[in-house]
C-alpha positions as a Markdown table, in Angstrom:
| # | Residue | x | y | z |
|---|---|---|---|---|
| 1 | Met | 2.5 | 1.4 | -31.7 |
| 2 | Lys | 1.5 | -0.9 | -34.6 |
| 3 | Ile | -0.8 | 0.1 | -37.4 |
| 4 | Ala | -2.2 | -2.4 | -39.9 |
| 5 | Ile | -3.7 | -1.5 | -43.3 |
| 6 | Thr | -5.6 | -3.9 | -45.5 |
| 7 | Tyr | -3.3 | -4.1 | -48.6 |
| 8 | Glu | -3.3 | -5.1 | -52.2 |
| 9 | Asn | -0.8 | -3.8 | -54.9 |
| 10 | Gly | 0.3 | -0.8 | -52.9 |
| 11 | Glu | -3.3 | 0.3 | -52.2 |
| 12 | Ile | -5.7 | 0.1 | -49.3 |
| 13 | Phe | -7.8 | -3.0 | -50.0 |
| 14 | Gln | -11.5 | -2.3 | -49.9 |
| 15 | His | -12.9 | -5.3 | -48.1 |
| 16 | Phe | -11.5 | -6.2 | -44.7 |
| 17 | Gly | -12.8 | -9.8 | -44.6 |
| 18 | His | -11.3 | -10.7 | -48.0 |
| 19 | Thr | -7.9 | -9.0 | -47.6 |
| 20 | Ala | -5.0 | -11.3 | -48.5 |
| 21 | Gln | -2.4 | -9.1 | -46.9 |
| 22 | Phe | -1.9 | -6.5 | -44.2 |
| 23 | Lys | 0.8 | -3.9 | -44.4 |
| 24 | Val | 1.9 | -3.5 | -40.8 |
| 25 | Tyr | 3.8 | -0.3 | -39.7 |
| 26 | Thr | 5.6 | 0.1 | -36.5 |
| 27 | Val | 5.4 | 3.7 | -35.4 |
| 28 | Glu | 7.0 | 5.7 | -32.6 |
| 29 | Asn | 6.6 | 9.4 | -31.8 |
| 30 | Gly | 4.7 | 9.9 | -35.1 |
| 31 | Lys | 7.5 | 8.4 | -37.2 |
| 32 | Ile | 7.4 | 5.1 | -39.1 |
| 33 | Leu | 10.2 | 2.9 | -37.9 |
| 34 | Ser | 9.5 | -0.1 | -40.1 |
| 35 | Ser | 6.9 | -1.9 | -42.2 |
| 36 | Glu | 6.2 | -5.4 | -43.3 |
| 37 | Leu | 3.7 | -7.4 | -45.4 |
| 38 | Ile | 1.8 | -10.1 | -43.5 |
| 39 | Gln | -0.1 | -12.8 | -45.4 |
| 40 | Thr | -3.6 | -13.6 | -44.1 |
| 41 | Asn | -3.7 | -17.1 | -45.7 |
| 42 | Gly | -7.4 | -16.6 | -46.5 |
| 43 | Ser | -8.6 | -16.1 | -42.9 |
| 44 | Gly | -12.2 | -14.9 | -42.4 |
| 45 | His | -13.4 | -11.9 | -40.4 |
| 46 | Ser | -13.1 | -13.2 | -36.9 |
| 47 | Ser | -9.8 | -14.9 | -37.7 |
| 48 | Leu | -8.4 | -11.7 | -39.1 |
| 49 | Ala | -9.3 | -9.8 | -35.9 |
| 50 | Gly | -7.6 | -12.5 | -33.8 |
| 51 | Met | -4.6 | -12.4 | -36.1 |
| 52 | Leu | -4.3 | -8.6 | -35.7 |
| 53 | Lys | -4.6 | -9.0 | -31.9 |
| 54 | Lys | -1.7 | -11.6 | -31.9 |
| 55 | Leu | 0.4 | -9.2 | -33.9 |
| 56 | Asp | -0.2 | -6.5 | -31.2 |
| 57 | Ile | -1.9 | -4.2 | -33.7 |
| 58 | Asn | -3.3 | -1.0 | -32.1 |
| 59 | Ile | -5.0 | 0.5 | -35.1 |
| 60 | Leu | -6.5 | -0.8 | -38.3 |
| 61 | Ile | -7.0 | 1.3 | -41.4 |
| 62 | Cys | -9.2 | -0.2 | -44.1 |
| 63 | Gly | -11.7 | 0.4 | -46.8 |
| 64 | Gly | -15.1 | -1.4 | -46.4 |
| 65 | Ile | -15.9 | -3.4 | -43.4 |
| 66 | Gly | -19.1 | -5.1 | -42.0 |
| 67 | Gly | -20.8 | -4.5 | -38.7 |
| 68 | Gly | -19.8 | -7.8 | -37.3 |
| 69 | Ala | -16.1 | -7.3 | -38.1 |
| 70 | Lys | -16.3 | -3.8 | -36.5 |
| 71 | Asn | -17.7 | -5.4 | -33.3 |
| 72 | Val | -15.0 | -8.1 | -33.2 |
| 73 | Leu | -12.2 | -5.5 | -33.7 |
| 74 | Lys | -13.7 | -3.4 | -30.9 |
| 75 | Glu | -13.8 | -6.4 | -28.6 |
| 76 | Gln | -10.1 | -7.0 | -29.4 |
| 77 | Gly | -9.3 | -3.4 | -28.4 |
| 78 | Ile | -8.2 | -2.4 | -32.0 |
| 79 | Gln | -9.1 | 1.2 | -33.0 |
| 80 | Leu | -10.7 | 1.3 | -36.4 |
| 81 | Phe | -10.4 | 3.9 | -39.2 |
| 82 | Pro | -12.6 | 2.5 | -42.1 |
| 83 | Gly | -13.6 | 4.1 | -45.4 |
| 84 | Ala | -10.0 | 5.0 | -46.3 |
| 85 | Ser | -8.6 | 4.5 | -49.8 |
| 86 | Gly | -5.5 | 5.2 | -51.9 |
| 87 | Asn | -1.9 | 4.4 | -51.7 |
| 88 | Ala | -1.2 | 2.7 | -48.3 |
| 89 | Asp | 2.2 | 4.4 | -47.7 |
| 90 | Glu | 0.8 | 7.8 | -48.5 |
| 91 | Gln | -2.3 | 7.2 | -46.3 |
| 92 | Ile | -0.2 | 6.2 | -43.3 |
| 93 | Lys | 1.8 | 9.4 | -43.6 |
| 94 | Leu | -1.5 | 11.4 | -43.8 |
| 95 | Phe | -2.8 | 9.4 | -40.8 |
| 96 | Leu | 0.2 | 10.3 | -38.7 |
| 97 | Thr | -0.3 | 14.0 | -39.4 |
| 98 | Gly | -4.0 | 13.8 | -38.6 |
| 99 | Ser | -5.1 | 14.6 | -42.2 |
| 100 | Met | -6.1 | 11.1 | -43.6 |
| 101 | Lys | -9.6 | 11.1 | -44.9 |
| 102 | Tyr | -11.8 | 8.2 | -43.8 |
| 103 | Asn | -15.5 | 7.5 | -43.1 |
| 104 | Ala | -16.2 | 6.0 | -39.7 |
| 105 | Glu | -19.8 | 5.3 | -40.8 |
| 106 | Val | -18.8 | 3.1 | -43.8 |
| 107 | Gln | -20.3 | -0.4 | -43.5 |
| 108 | Cys | -20.5 | -3.3 | -45.9 |
| 109 | His | -24.0 | -4.8 | -46.1 |
| 110 | His | -23.4 | -7.1 | -49.1 |
| 111 | His | -23.4 | -10.3 | -47.1 |
| 112 | Glu | -27.2 | -9.9 | -46.9 |
| 113 | His | -27.8 | -9.4 | -50.6 |
| 114 | His | -25.0 | -10.7 | -52.8 |
| 115 | Gly | -23.8 | -14.2 | -53.6 |
| 116 | Asn | -20.3 | -15.6 | -53.3 |
| 117 | Gly | -19.1 | -13.8 | -56.4 |
| 118 | His | -19.5 | -10.3 | -54.8 |
| 119 | Ser | -16.5 | -8.0 | -54.5 |
| 120 | Cys | -16.5 | -4.5 | -53.2 |
| 121 | Ser | -15.2 | -3.3 | -56.6 |
| 122 | Glu | -18.8 | -3.8 | -57.8 |
| 123 | His | -19.6 | -0.6 | -55.8 |
| 124 | Asp | -16.7 | 1.4 | -57.3 |
| 125 | Asn | -14.4 | 0.0 | -54.5 |
| 126 | Lys | -16.7 | 1.3 | -51.8 |
| 127 | Cys | -18.7 | -1.0 | -49.5 |
| 128 | Leu | -21.6 | 1.1 | -48.2 |
């Protein structure tokens, strides 16, 4: 199984559509076999979902994410765990033990009311 986490400076990046990197973990029998950083090269929401599909990602852990991106990931067959935060390596370990905290209802709405300069950090790193 492959699990991707939106990633920046060791932490779960808080906006799926603007993530510059994914940290991808290969997991077997609940144990991490390997991990690697993948550059997104500035891809947008739909391109990121396609990229994850090509990488054979089964699960995505992220911070904030919009409704359109949620739908595209679902269409790609990628299971989503949004609303997570903290150190990526620590959170994947918690995920594998079933104790990672996340919010399945988190949803970024800022595309409707913010300009190009918006970042999720304007909401204390939480897109709601």
